C-alpha positions, 0 to 999 in steps of 0.5 A, spaced: 300 964 943 300 971 940 298 978 943 293 982 939 295 989 937 288 992 939 287 987 945 282 992 948 278 991 942 276 984 944 272 988 950 266 988 945 266 980 944 267 979 952 261 984 953 257 980 948 259 974 951 257 976 958 250 979 955 248 972 954 244 969 960 248 963 962 251 966 968 245 964 973 245 963 980 246 955 982 248 950 977 243 951 971 241 949 964 237 954 960 235 953 953 233 959 949 230 960 942 229 958 936 231 965 934 226 969 929 230 970 923 229 973 916 234 969 912 239 963 912 245 967 913 241 970 919 240 964 922 248 963 923 250 970 924 245 971 929 246 965 933 253 966 934 252 974 936 253 972 944 258 967 943 264 972 944 266 971 937 260 974 933 263 975 926 264 967 926 257 967 923 258 971 917 264 967 915 260 960 916 255 963 912 260 965 906 263 959 906 256 955 906 254 959 900 260 958 896 260 951 897 252 951 895 254 955 889 260 952 886 259 945 887 258 941 880 252 940 877 254 934 872 255 934 865 249 936 860 252 931 855 252 925 858 248 920 854 247 918 846 252 922 841 250 922 834 254 924 827 250 925 821 252 920 815 251 923 808 251 916 805 245 913 810 242 920 810 241 919 818 244 920 824 248 914 827 251 913 834 258 914 834 260 912 841 259 906 845 259 909 852 254 914 855 259 919 858 261 921 865 257 924 870 261 930 871 267 930 867 266 933 860 268 929 853 270 932 847 265 928 843 259 933 841 252 930 841 251 931 833 247 936 829 240 937 831 240 932 837 236 935 843 237 932 850 234 933 857 237 931 863 236 931 871 241 930 876 239 930 884 244 930 889 243 930 897 249 932 901 249 933 909 255 936 911 260 933 916 266 938 917 268 945 915 276 946 914 277 939 917 273 941 924 267 937 925 260 941 924 257 938 931 263 941 935 265 948 933 269 951 939 268 958 937 270 961 943 274 959 949 276 964 955 282 963 959 284 966 966 287 963 972 285 957 970 286 954 963 278 954 962 273 959 964 268 959 959 266 956 952 262 957 946 261 951 942 257 951 935 253 945 933 251 945 926 247 941 921 247 943 914 243 939 908 243 941 901 238 938 896 239 939 889 235 938 882 239 940 876 235 940 870 239 940 863 237 942 856 242 941 851 242 942 843 247 940 838 248 946 833 252 943 829 256 936 829 262 940 832 258 945 837 253 944 843 250 949 847 246 947 854 243 950 860 243 948 867 238 950 872 239 948 879 233 948 884 236 948 891 233 946 898 238 948 903 236 947 911 240 949 917 239 947 924 244 951 929 245 950 937 250 955 940 252 952 947 255 956 952 258 953 959 261 956 965 264 950 969 260 950 976 255 955 974 251 952 968 250 952 961 245 955 956 243 953 949 241 958 944 237 955 938 236 957 931 234 954 924 231 955 917 230 953 910 230 956 903 228 953 897 229 956 890 233 957 884 241 957 884 246 960 880 244 958 872 249 955 868 250 957 860 254 952 857 258 951 850 263 946 847 266 946 841 270 940 838 276 943 834 280 937 832 279 929 831 283 924 828 281 920 822 277 915 825 274 920 831 277 915 836 281 922 839 278 929 840 280 935 842 275 941 844 274 947 848 269 949 853 266 955 856 260 956 861 257 962 864 254 962 871 249 967 872 248 970 879 240 968 879 241 964 886 238 968 893 245 970 896 242 972 903 239 965 903 246 962 901 243 959 894 247 963 890 254 967 890 252 974 887 258 973 882 258 973 875 263 967 873 266 965 866 269 959 865 274 957 859 277 950 858 279 945 854 277 937 853 281 931 851 278 924 849 280 918 847 277 911 846 281 904 845 276 899 844 270 899 849 275 904 854 274 911 854 278 916 857 277 924 858 281 929 861 278 937 863 282 943 865 279 950 866 279 957 869 273 960 872 273 968 872 269 972 877 267 979 876 268 981 883 271 978 889 267 975 895 270 978 902 271 973 908 274 977 914 274 976 921 271 983 922 276 984 928 279 991 929 286 992 929 292 992 923 292 984 923 285 983 921 286 981 914 280 981 908 280 975 904 278 976 897 275 970 894 276 970 887 277 966 881 277 958 881 281 953 877 278 946 875 281 940 873 279 932 872 279 926 869 274 920 867 275 913 865 269 909 862 268 902 860 262 899 856 260 893 860 255 892 855 251 896 849 246 898 855 251 899 861 257 903 862 261 903 868 266 909 870 270 912 875 272 920 875 276 925 879 275 932 880 279 938 883 277 945 885 281 950 887 279 957 890 284 963 889 285 968 895 282 963 900 283 962 907 281 957 912 278 956 919 283 955 925 283 956 933 287 963 934 290 964 941 290 972 944 292 975 950 288 980 953 289 986 958 282 986 961 279 989 968 281 984 973 274 983 976 272 979 969 277 974 971 279 973 964 286 974 961 286 970 954 281 968 949 282 962 943 277 964 937 275 960 931 278 965 926 280 965 918 287 964 917 291 963 911 290 957 907 288 954 901 280 952 899 281 946 895 277 940 894 278 933 891 272 928 889 272 921 887 266 919 883 264 912 881 258 911 878 254 907 872 249 909 867 244 904 864 240 905 858 233 903 860 230 903 853 230 907 847 234 913 848 233 914 856 239 913 861 239 913 868 245 914 872 247 912 879 254 915 883 257 917 889 261 923 890 267 921 895 270 927 898 278 925 898 281 932 900 276 938 902 278 944 906 271 948 905 264 945 907 265 938 906 260 932 905 264 925 905 259 921 901 254 925 896 249 920 893 247 922 885 241 919 881 241 922 874 236 921 868 238 923 861 233 923 855 236 924 848 231 926 842 
């Protein structure tokens, strides 16, 4: 337990809490709302205003938008790859596998080869900083008894994403691609405030938004390959444009440029790939508890480290199985924890302390395991199925996210 250096600044929080009509005569339960809001960021920020910890709504909004904007869209080059054979006078297929679903491979699609793809994800989030979304204790007020009153937030957050890709082989060693995510995000929020022996009140808010996320422009240049082309190295880059609506948590509002490297090798019907990259942001994203006092820290989320690896196996000329692992680490980030403050308030309020859900020092790190399959259903058309399985996640987490994809190479 610690004493806040500006404890009287918490008076505003207490006043906001007592302004909420939970304190009624007799044991009663009251349901209010849903609130009228203009955007998804307001859904969370407005419903937490009377909680006694109003800034937590803005924090949750930032972390939600961060997850939606930075979640991987998939590889645009997951399909057939060709090389032009001078002797034959036509492009020939040069890989027995169809490529991972997320991890890039060093092989390029081949000069003049064009492909189109679609990846569809459906994520229903479970936790935030390891805390269950259906039971976020945002404020607990203490007094002579350990528990006087509390505010608990129940959130249901779901994102559905259709990522559209178009890729072109400019040369045998250079690919360019564009990825456009279409996102539907919905949030249902319920703030429950309880005072034992008196009653409870529930404030509701909900909303949804559909629109484009942050568009991706991607490039890959293979700068070295072995004589038999079984091993290759390539450089990759991506530019994420801030085309998503930041108020509705569909985009981050930041220009992001990623540069990285790819290594691939194949042994018979087995292919192995490894990626690493660093993403530069043109400005930081602020994360703050918005509490007066010198101990309040502003976290400037900026830049991101990417890494991952994949193993593919050609089970049949028309069927590839694969396992992938991906990691992301956002720099200068914090995470949510319950923080205890002592206060010196008017005795008639009967409150001498409060526990608030706050941003504290920590790492925003994600590690995902992805098993999947790709099946050539005929011609140059491939369908894929996968399951993103979160292994470590200190941000907004969906434990299991199904994936369905389609790729058509012309």
